[in-house]
C-alpha positions as CSV (number, residue, x, y, z in Angstrom):
1,M,0.0,0.3,-0.2
2,R,0.9,3.5,-0.7
3,L,0.3,6.8,1.2
4,I,-1.7,9.2,-0.6
5,E,-2.8,12.8,0.6
6,T,-5.9,14.0,-0.1
7,N,-8.7,16.4,1.3
8,G,-6.9,17.0,4.5
9,V,-5.6,13.5,5.4
10,T,-3.1,10.7,4.5
11,L,-4.9,7.6,3.2
12,A,-2.8,4.1,3.0
13,V,-4.1,2.8,-0.7
14,D,-3.5,-0.3,-2.8
15,D,-4.0,0.5,-6.4
16,R,-3.5,-2.5,-8.7
17,G,-4.4,-3.5,-12.3
18,D,-5.4,-1.6,-15.5
19,G,-9.3,-0.9,-16.8
20,D,-12.1,0.6,-15.8
21,P,-11.6,1.5,-12.3
22,I,-13.5,0.0,-9.0
23,V,-13.5,1.8,-6.4
24,L,-14.0,-0.7,-2.7
25,L,-14.7,0.4,0.5
26,H,-14.8,-1.2,3.7
27,G,-17.1,-1.3,6.3
28,F,-16.6,-1.6,10.4
29,P,-14.7,-3.0,11.7
30,E,-12.8,-3.8,8.9
31,L,-9.8,-2.8,6.5
32,A,-9.1,-2.8,2.7
33,Y,-7.9,-6.0,3.9
34,S,-11.6,-7.3,3.8
35,W,-11.6,-6.8,0.3
36,R,-8.6,-9.5,0.0
37,H,-10.1,-12.0,-1.9
38,Q,-11.8,-9.4,-4.1
39,V,-8.7,-7.3,-5.6
40,P,-7.1,-10.2,-7.2
41,A,-10.0,-11.3,-8.8
42,L,-10.9,-8.1,-10.1
43,V,-7.5,-7.4,-11.3
44,D,-7.4,-10.9,-13.1
45,A,-10.9,-10.1,-14.8
46,G,-9.2,-6.7,-16.4
47,Y,-10.0,-4.1,-14.0
48,R,-8.0,-1.5,-11.8
49,V,-8.9,-2.3,-8.3
50,I,-8.8,0.6,-5.9
51,S,-8.9,-0.2,-2.1
52,F,-8.0,2.0,0.5
53,D,-8.4,2.2,4.9
54,Q,-10.8,4.4,5.4
55,R,-9.9,7.4,7.5
56,G,-9.9,6.0,11.2
57,Y,-8.4,2.5,10.0
58,G,-5.4,0.8,9.5
59,Q,-2.5,3.0,8.1
60,S,-4.6,6.0,7.3
61,A,-4.5,9.3,9.4
62,K,-6.8,9.3,12.3
63,P,-7.8,12.8,13.3
64,D,-8.7,13.7,16.7
65,D,-12.0,15.6,16.1
66,V,-15.3,13.4,16.1
67,E,-16.6,16.1,13.2
68,E,-13.7,14.7,10.7
69,Y,-15.2,11.6,10.4
70,G,-18.9,13.0,8.8
71,L,-20.1,11.7,5.8
72,D,-19.5,14.5,3.6
73,K,-15.7,14.0,4.9
74,L,-15.9,10.3,3.8
75,V,-17.2,11.4,0.7
76,G,-14.6,13.8,0.1
77,D,-12.1,11.4,0.8
78,V,-13.1,9.0,-1.9
79,V,-13.6,12.1,-4.4
80,G,-10.4,13.5,-3.6
81,L,-8.5,10.0,-4.0
82,L,-9.9,9.6,-7.8
83,D,-8.3,13.2,-8.4
84,R,-5.2,12.6,-7.0
85,L,-5.2,9.1,-9.2
86,G,-6.1,11.1,-12.4
87,I,-9.5,9.0,-12.7
88,D,-12.5,11.1,-13.6
89,R,-15.2,8.1,-13.4
90,A,-15.1,5.1,-11.8
91,T,-17.7,2.2,-10.2
92,V,-17.8,2.2,-6.4
93,V,-18.4,-0.7,-4.4
94,G,-19.0,-1.0,-0.7
95,H,-20.0,-3.0,1.8
96,D,-21.3,-2.0,5.5
97,W,-20.5,1.8,6.1
98,G,-18.6,1.2,2.9
99,S,-22.3,1.0,1.2
100,I,-23.6,4.0,3.4
101,V,-20.4,6.2,1.8
102,A,-20.7,4.4,-1.5
103,W,-24.6,5.6,-1.9
104,T,-23.9,8.6,-0.8
105,C,-21.2,9.0,-3.8
106,A,-23.5,7.8,-6.3
107,V,-26.3,10.7,-5.1
108,T,-24.1,13.5,-5.0
109,H,-21.5,12.4,-7.5
110,P,-23.1,11.2,-10.3
111,D,-20.7,12.8,-12.7
112,R,-17.8,10.7,-10.8
113,F,-19.5,7.4,-10.2
114,D,-21.0,5.5,-13.3
115,R,-21.9,2.4,-11.2
116,A,-22.8,1.6,-7.8
117,V,-22.5,-1.6,-6.0
118,S,-23.6,-2.1,-2.6
119,L,-23.1,-5.5,-0.2
120,N,-26.0,-6.4,2.0
121,V,-26.9,-2.6,2.6
122,P,-30.2,-1.7,0.8
123,Y,-30.7,2.0,-0.1
124,R,-34.2,3.1,1.1
125,G,-34.4,6.7,0.0
126,A,-31.8,8.3,2.5
127,C,-28.0,7.8,1.6
128,V,-27.3,8.3,5.2
129,G,-27.9,5.0,6.1
130,F,-28.7,5.6,9.7
131,P,-31.9,7.1,11.5
132,T,-31.0,9.5,13.6
133,T,-30.1,9.1,17.3
134,D,-33.6,9.6,18.9
135,V,-35.2,7.2,16.3
136,L,-32.7,4.5,16.9
137,R,-33.7,5.0,20.5
138,S,-37.3,5.3,20.0
139,Q,-38.3,2.3,17.5
140,L,-34.6,0.4,17.1
141,A,-33.3,-0.1,20.0
142,D,-33.4,-3.7,20.3
143,R,-31.4,-4.1,17.0
144,F,-28.9,-1.0,17.0
145,G,-28.4,-0.5,21.0
146,Y,-25.1,-0.5,20.0
147,V,-24.7,2.4,17.7
148,L,-26.6,4.6,21.1
149,M,-23.4,2.7,23.1
150,F,-21.2,3.9,20.7
151,Q,-22.4,7.8,21.4
152,D,-20.8,8.2,24.5
153,E,-17.3,9.1,23.9
154,G,-14.9,6.9,25.8
155,V,-17.1,3.6,26.5
156,A,-16.6,1.5,23.3
157,E,-12.7,2.5,23.5
158,Q,-12.6,1.3,27.3
159,G,-14.0,-2.1,26.2
160,F,-12.2,-2.7,23.3
161,A,-9.0,-1.5,25.4
162,A,-9.8,-4.5,28.0
163,N,-9.5,-7.4,25.6
164,P,-9.3,-6.2,21.7
165,E,-9.6,-9.8,20.1
166,A,-12.7,-10.6,21.8
167,W,-14.2,-7.1,21.3
168,L,-13.6,-7.8,17.4
169,M,-14.2,-11.0,17.6
170,G,-17.9,-10.1,18.8
171,F,-18.9,-8.2,16.0
172,Y,-17.2,-10.8,13.4
173,A,-18.7,-13.5,14.8
174,G,-22.4,-12.2,15.9
175,G,-22.8,-10.9,11.9
176,A,-21.9,-14.2,10.2
177,N,-23.7,-17.3,9.4
178,G,-22.4,-19.5,12.4
179,R,-19.0,-20.4,10.5
180,T,-16.0,-19.4,11.1
181,Y,-14.8,-17.2,7.5
182,M,-11.1,-16.5,8.8
183,T,-8.2,-18.2,9.7
184,N,-6.2,-17.1,12.8
185,E,-3.8,-15.5,10.5
186,E,-6.4,-13.3,9.2
187,L,-7.7,-12.5,12.3
188,A,-4.5,-11.3,13.6
189,V,-4.5,-9.1,10.9
190,Y,-7.4,-7.0,12.3
191,V,-6.1,-7.4,15.9
192,D,-2.9,-6.2,15.1
193,A,-4.2,-3.0,13.0
194,F,-7.1,-2.0,15.8
195,T,-5.0,-2.6,18.5
196,A,-2.7,-0.6,16.9
197,G,-4.5,2.5,15.5
198,G,-7.2,1.9,18.8
199,I,-11.0,2.4,17.8
200,S,-12.2,5.9,18.5
201,G,-11.6,6.9,14.7
202,P,-14.1,4.4,13.5
203,I,-16.2,4.5,16.4
204,N,-16.4,8.5,15.4
205,W,-18.3,7.4,12.2
206,Y,-21.4,6.9,14.2
207,R,-21.0,9.8,16.3
208,N,-22.0,11.4,13.5
209,I,-25.1,10.5,12.8
210,D,-27.2,13.2,13.5
211,R,-24.8,15.7,11.8
212,N,-25.1,13.4,8.9
213,A,-29.0,13.5,8.8
214,E,-29.0,17.3,8.7
215,A,-25.8,17.7,6.0
216,F,-27.8,15.6,3.4
217,G,-31.3,16.2,4.3
218,S,-32.2,17.5,1.1
219,Y,-30.9,14.7,-0.5
220,L,-34.1,12.3,1.2
221,D,-35.5,10.6,-1.3
222,A,-33.2,10.9,-4.0
223,P,-33.4,8.8,-6.8
224,I,-29.8,6.4,-7.8
225,L,-29.4,7.6,-11.2
226,Q,-27.0,4.8,-12.3
227,P,-26.7,1.1,-12.9
228,T,-26.8,-0.3,-9.6
229,L,-26.3,-4.1,-8.2
230,M,-27.5,-5.1,-4.6
231,I,-25.3,-7.8,-3.4
232,A,-27.7,-9.1,-0.4
233,A,-27.1,-12.4,1.7
234,D,-30.0,-14.5,2.7
235,N,-28.8,-15.0,6.4
236,D,-27.7,-11.3,7.4
237,P,-28.9,-11.0,11.3
238,V,-27.9,-7.2,11.2
239,L,-30.0,-6.2,7.4
240,P,-32.4,-8.9,7.0
241,L,-33.1,-9.7,3.3
242,S,-36.7,-8.5,3.0
243,L,-35.0,-4.5,3.3
244,T,-34.1,-5.0,-0.2
245,D,-37.6,-5.1,-1.4
246,G,-39.2,-2.3,-3.0
247,M,-36.0,-0.6,-4.1
248,E,-36.8,-0.1,-7.5
249,R,-39.2,2.9,-6.1
250,W,-35.7,5.1,-6.1
251,I,-33.2,2.4,-8.3
252,T,-34.8,2.0,-11.9
253,N,-31.6,0.1,-13.4
254,L,-31.4,-1.9,-10.4
255,E,-30.1,-6.0,-10.3
256,R,-30.4,-7.8,-7.2
257,V,-28.3,-10.9,-6.4
258,V,-28.5,-13.2,-3.2
259,I,-25.6,-15.0,-1.6
260,E,-26.7,-18.2,-0.2
261,D,-25.5,-19.3,3.4
262,S,-23.7,-16.0,4.0
263,G,-24.1,-13.7,6.9
264,H,-23.4,-10.1,7.1
265,W,-19.7,-10.3,6.0
266,V,-20.8,-11.9,2.6
267,Q,-17.3,-11.3,0.6
268,Q,-15.5,-13.1,3.3
269,E,-17.7,-15.0,3.9
270,Q,-18.7,-16.6,0.4
271,P,-16.0,-15.0,-1.8
272,D,-16.5,-17.0,-4.7
273,A,-20.0,-16.1,-5.1
274,V,-19.8,-12.7,-4.4
275,N,-16.7,-12.4,-7.1
276,Q,-18.6,-14.5,-9.4
277,A,-21.9,-12.0,-9.5
278,L,-19.7,-8.7,-9.2
279,I,-17.5,-9.3,-12.1
280,S,-20.7,-11.1,-14.3
281,W,-22.5,-7.6,-13.9
282,L,-19.6,-5.3,-14.2
283,D,-18.7,-7.5,-17.6
284,R,-22.1,-6.9,-19.0
285,T,-22.6,-3.1,-17.7
286,G,-19.3,-1.8,-18.5
């Protein structure tokens, strides 16, 4: 990976291959490494593949201020990175929080992103992803109680510091479809990265939920104009498959693929099926 300065931060970027550019955006609590199964397959298929540790993660910059992790900054990182790499237009692919960034890129910068792909996270007319904390607290606390806990600075950090590996495995195992999808060596990559960099940066993404809703309120109910692929998992305990129903209301050019026997970490749990679906769609829509 190489370090590239853009949008006021330094990002650790993996840029491989030639052909049409594809930008891969990881989620929480992950890294660019989460795309380790997709990058070589996409390169072999003839694409230029750009993945990076998003701000707060891995080898990338970790600003101190919570406001530096707002969705405007995250989208700015992607656009700024394209600028620095001399890329006019790209396909944006996201998973988990990366999907929220990807949806927002597609809505707010249709001139820079000609196709959009989301893994697991559906588009329901709100590119910001999460409702406000008031809505979460009153209606969705049973599912997103951890998001509310994240709002109190220091609480998540203290829990992580007590046992980083157990804290991370709580998320990885809790979202998976009842299987071990990482080797001990792969898990160690995550544990080492988050132990070195801390968890405050990634958690600060969640601490901007209300600010994001206010900043992007004008995009509520906005359509996605680009050709779009929704890759869903049949057994995601966080985001049920039913949430993808009715996405055609906002996305006219939509294709949906359901990956079987998979939980929330679909590109790692079922990499071959994801690669096949993604490359087939990219080849057909390019």
